[in-house]
C-alpha positions as CSV (number, residue, x, y, z in Angstrom):
1,X,0.1,-0.1,0.1
2,X,1.2,3.3,-1.1
3,X,1.9,6.4,1.3
4,X,2.7,9.9,0.4
5,X,2.0,13.4,1.3
6,X,-0.9,15.8,0.2
7,X,-1.9,19.5,0.6
8,X,-5.1,21.1,1.2
9,X,-5.4,23.3,-1.5
10,X,-9.1,24.9,-1.1
11,X,-12.1,24.2,1.0
12,X,-15.3,24.6,-1.0
13,X,-18.6,25.6,0.1
14,X,-20.2,22.3,0.0
15,X,-17.5,21.0,2.4
16,X,-15.5,19.3,-0.2
17,X,-11.7,20.1,-0.8
18,X,-9.5,20.1,-3.5
19,X,-6.2,18.2,-2.4
20,X,-2.9,18.0,-4.2
21,X,-1.6,14.4,-4.1
22,X,0.7,12.2,-6.1
23,X,-1.0,10.3,-9.0
24,X,-1.1,7.0,-7.5
25,X,-2.9,8.4,-4.2
26,X,-6.3,9.3,-6.1
27,X,-8.9,7.1,-5.1
28,X,-11.0,5.3,-7.6
29,X,-14.9,5.7,-7.4
30,X,-15.9,4.0,-4.3
31,X,-12.3,3.3,-2.9
32,X,-10.9,5.6,-0.4
33,X,-7.7,7.0,1.1
34,X,-6.8,7.6,4.9
35,X,-5.5,10.8,5.6
36,X,-4.0,12.5,8.8
37,X,-3.1,15.9,9.1
38,X,0.6,16.8,10.1
39,X,1.0,17.6,13.8
40,X,-2.7,17.1,14.7
41,X,-3.7,16.1,18.1
42,X,-6.6,13.5,16.7
43,X,-5.5,10.1,17.1
44,X,-7.6,8.9,14.1
45,X,-7.3,9.0,10.4
46,X,-9.9,10.3,8.1
47,X,-11.4,8.5,5.3
48,X,-11.4,10.7,2.1
49,X,-13.4,9.4,-0.8
50,X,-12.9,11.2,-4.4
51,X,-15.6,13.3,-6.2
52,X,-13.4,13.8,-9.1
53,X,-9.8,14.2,-10.3
54,X,-8.1,17.5,-10.8
55,X,-4.9,18.4,-12.7
56,X,-2.7,17.8,-9.6
57,X,-4.8,15.5,-7.2
58,X,-8.6,15.0,-6.5
59,X,-11.6,16.9,-5.0
60,X,-12.5,15.0,-1.7
61,X,-16.1,14.4,-0.8
62,X,-17.5,16.2,2.3
63,X,-17.2,16.5,5.3
64,X,-14.1,18.5,5.6
65,X,-12.5,18.1,9.2
66,X,-13.2,21.3,11.3
67,X,-9.3,21.9,12.0
68,X,-8.4,21.4,8.4
69,X,-7.6,24.5,6.4
70,X,-6.0,25.5,3.1
71,X,-2.3,25.1,3.0
72,X,-2.3,22.2,5.5
73,X,-0.1,19.1,4.7
74,X,-1.6,15.7,5.0
75,X,-0.3,12.1,5.2
76,X,-2.0,9.9,2.8
77,X,-2.3,6.0,2.8
78,X,-4.1,3.9,0.1
79,X,-5.7,3.4,-2.0
80,X,-8.0,1.2,0.0
81,X,-11.0,-1.0,-0.4
82,X,-13.1,-2.4,-3.4
83,X,-14.7,0.4,-5.4
84,X,-17.5,0.5,-7.9
85,X,-17.3,-1.8,-11.1
86,X,-19.5,-0.7,-13.9
87,X,-20.1,-3.6,-16.4
88,X,-19.2,-2.7,-20.0
89,X,-22.5,-3.5,-21.2
90,X,-24.3,-0.9,-18.9
91,X,-25.5,2.0,-20.8
92,X,-28.4,3.5,-18.2
93,X,-26.6,4.3,-14.9
94,X,-28.6,5.3,-11.9
95,X,-26.8,6.7,-9.0
96,X,-28.8,6.5,-5.6
97,X,-27.9,8.3,-2.7
98,X,-29.7,7.1,0.7
99,X,-27.2,9.2,2.6
100,X,-27.8,12.7,3.0
101,X,-25.0,13.7,0.2
102,X,-24.7,12.2,-3.1
103,X,-21.0,13.3,-3.0
104,X,-19.4,9.7,-2.8
105,X,-21.2,8.9,-6.1
106,X,-20.1,11.7,-8.1
107,X,-16.6,10.0,-9.1
108,X,-18.7,7.9,-11.3
109,X,-20.2,10.7,-13.5
110,X,-17.4,11.5,-15.6
111,X,-16.2,8.2,-16.5
112,X,-19.8,7.1,-17.4
113,X,-20.5,10.3,-19.5
114,X,-16.9,9.7,-21.4
115,X,-18.3,6.3,-22.3
116,X,-21.6,7.8,-23.6
117,X,-23.7,6.4,-20.8
118,X,-27.1,8.1,-19.8
119,X,-26.9,9.0,-16.0
120,X,-29.7,9.8,-13.6
121,X,-29.1,10.7,-9.9
122,X,-31.5,9.9,-7.2
123,X,-31.3,12.0,-3.9
124,X,-33.1,14.3,-1.7
125,X,-30.6,17.0,-1.6
126,X,-29.6,19.6,-4.1
127,X,-26.2,18.8,-5.4
128,X,-23.9,21.4,-6.9
129,X,-21.7,21.5,-10.1
130,X,-23.5,18.8,-12.0
131,X,-23.1,18.6,-16.0
132,X,-26.2,19.8,-17.4
133,X,-26.9,16.5,-18.8
134,X,-27.3,14.8,-15.6
135,X,-31.1,14.2,-14.6
136,X,-31.8,14.4,-10.9
137,X,-34.7,12.7,-9.2
138,X,-36.1,12.5,-5.7
139,X,-36.0,9.2,-3.9
140,X,-39.7,9.1,-4.3
141,X,-38.9,8.0,-7.9
142,X,-36.5,5.5,-7.2
143,X,-38.7,2.4,-8.4
144,X,-39.2,4.0,-11.7
145,X,-35.5,4.8,-12.1
146,X,-34.6,1.3,-11.4
147,X,-37.1,0.0,-14.0
148,X,-35.1,2.2,-16.5
149,X,-31.5,1.5,-15.4
150,X,-29.4,-1.4,-16.4
151,X,-26.8,-0.5,-13.4
152,X,-27.4,1.1,-10.1
153,X,-24.8,2.4,-7.6
154,X,-26.1,3.1,-4.1
155,X,-24.6,5.1,-1.4
156,X,-25.9,4.6,2.2
157,X,-24.7,4.6,5.7
158,X,-24.5,1.2,7.7
159,X,-27.7,1.8,9.5
160,X,-29.5,1.4,6.2
161,X,-28.1,-2.1,5.8
162,X,-29.9,-2.9,9.0
163,X,-33.1,-1.0,7.8
164,X,-33.1,-3.1,4.7
165,X,-33.2,-6.2,6.8
166,X,-35.8,-5.0,9.3
167,X,-37.9,-2.1,8.7
168,X,-40.1,-2.7,11.6
169,X,-37.2,-1.9,14.2
170,X,-38.5,1.5,15.7
171,X,-34.8,2.4,17.0
172,X,-33.6,2.8,13.3
173,X,-33.9,6.1,11.5
174,X,-32.9,6.6,8.1
175,X,-33.6,8.3,4.9
176,X,-34.4,4.8,3.4
177,X,-37.8,5.3,4.8
178,X,-38.6,7.7,2.3
179,X,-39.5,4.9,-0.2
180,X,-40.8,1.6,0.1
181,X,-38.1,-1.1,0.8
182,X,-40.3,-4.1,0.4
183,X,-41.0,-2.9,-3.4
184,X,-37.4,-2.5,-3.8
185,X,-36.4,-5.9,-2.4
186,X,-39.4,-7.6,-4.6
187,X,-38.4,-5.7,-7.7
188,X,-34.7,-6.8,-7.6
189,X,-35.9,-10.3,-6.8
190,X,-38.0,-10.4,-10.0
191,X,-35.3,-8.8,-12.0
192,X,-33.0,-11.5,-10.6
193,X,-35.0,-14.2,-12.4
194,X,-34.7,-12.8,-16.0
195,X,-31.8,-12.6,-18.1
196,X,-31.7,-8.9,-18.2
197,X,-31.5,-8.3,-14.4
198,X,-30.2,-4.9,-13.1
199,X,-26.7,-5.3,-11.6
200,X,-26.7,-3.2,-8.3
201,X,-23.8,-2.3,-5.9
202,X,-24.0,-0.3,-2.8
203,X,-21.2,1.5,-1.0
204,X,-21.6,1.0,2.8
205,X,-20.4,4.2,4.6
206,X,-19.1,4.1,8.3
207,X,-16.2,5.1,10.2
208,X,-13.1,3.2,8.9
209,X,-10.3,4.4,11.4
210,X,-7.5,1.5,10.6
211,X,-8.1,1.1,7.0
212,X,-7.7,-2.8,7.3
213,X,-4.3,-2.7,9.1
214,X,-5.5,-3.6,12.6
215,X,-8.7,-5.3,11.8
216,X,-10.1,-3.2,14.9
217,X,-13.8,-4.4,13.9
218,X,-15.4,-0.9,14.2
219,X,-16.7,-1.1,10.7
220,X,-17.6,-5.1,10.8
221,X,-21.1,-6.3,9.5
222,X,-22.4,-9.7,8.8
223,X,-22.9,-10.6,5.2
224,X,-24.0,-14.3,4.3
225,X,-23.6,-15.4,8.1
226,X,-19.8,-14.3,7.8
227,X,-18.0,-11.1,9.4
228,X,-17.0,-8.7,6.8
229,X,-14.6,-5.6,7.5
230,X,-16.2,-2.9,5.3
231,X,-12.6,-1.2,5.4
232,X,-11.1,-3.8,3.2
233,X,-13.7,-6.0,2.0
234,X,-15.9,-3.2,0.8
235,X,-16.8,-0.3,1.0
236,X,-18.7,-1.4,-2.0
237,X,-20.8,-4.7,-2.1
238,X,-23.2,-6.3,-4.4
239,X,-26.5,-4.9,-3.5
240,X,-28.1,-8.4,-3.7
241,X,-25.9,-9.8,-1.1
242,X,-26.8,-6.8,1.3
243,X,-30.5,-7.5,0.7
């Protein structure tokens, strides 16, 4: 795993950062870096996901740590984890944010457009700096968008995975309740039985302080009756395995 030094060049209004970094320390969509500010008192590293590449580095998805400012030097380690893998045959791409921000899905937009794919973003926020060709739909339209798409990339906090398993738990609060999860499950099951089924992947977002080095277990989840570490066996998983 590579290490190197980066520099915070700019902090944008949406909480994202422009970071100068070596070319081999730019995360692929869905993958991430661990970053720690020089001389910081914080004992934990920060996970950085890429929204887009820039001439000398990348634009990281928000949030920005409160004590970071332009000019700060940061130590980088990565890239870590499994990112999104869009099939070559996919032409209609749905990007679906079940978290508050769709920023961690943003890195899929540019490569998709370069390959002449259609892209629809589904979220309940108001993303900035999107190309005009990107259609934005609210989460209420998710089922219709999935009927149209031949590939779907989801972004969700780890709590949504538990919600997908048990919507009756009153202690779970999630944006996932804004659409009918039973409908989603049934639709994907139906498509699973036909040849032209939709392929869907999900980025499970949670704290990943050790980046797979210490196997601290903070990000562990059970998948198919086995413990999986989101930090190194994710953070992107097959959605059908999560359901």
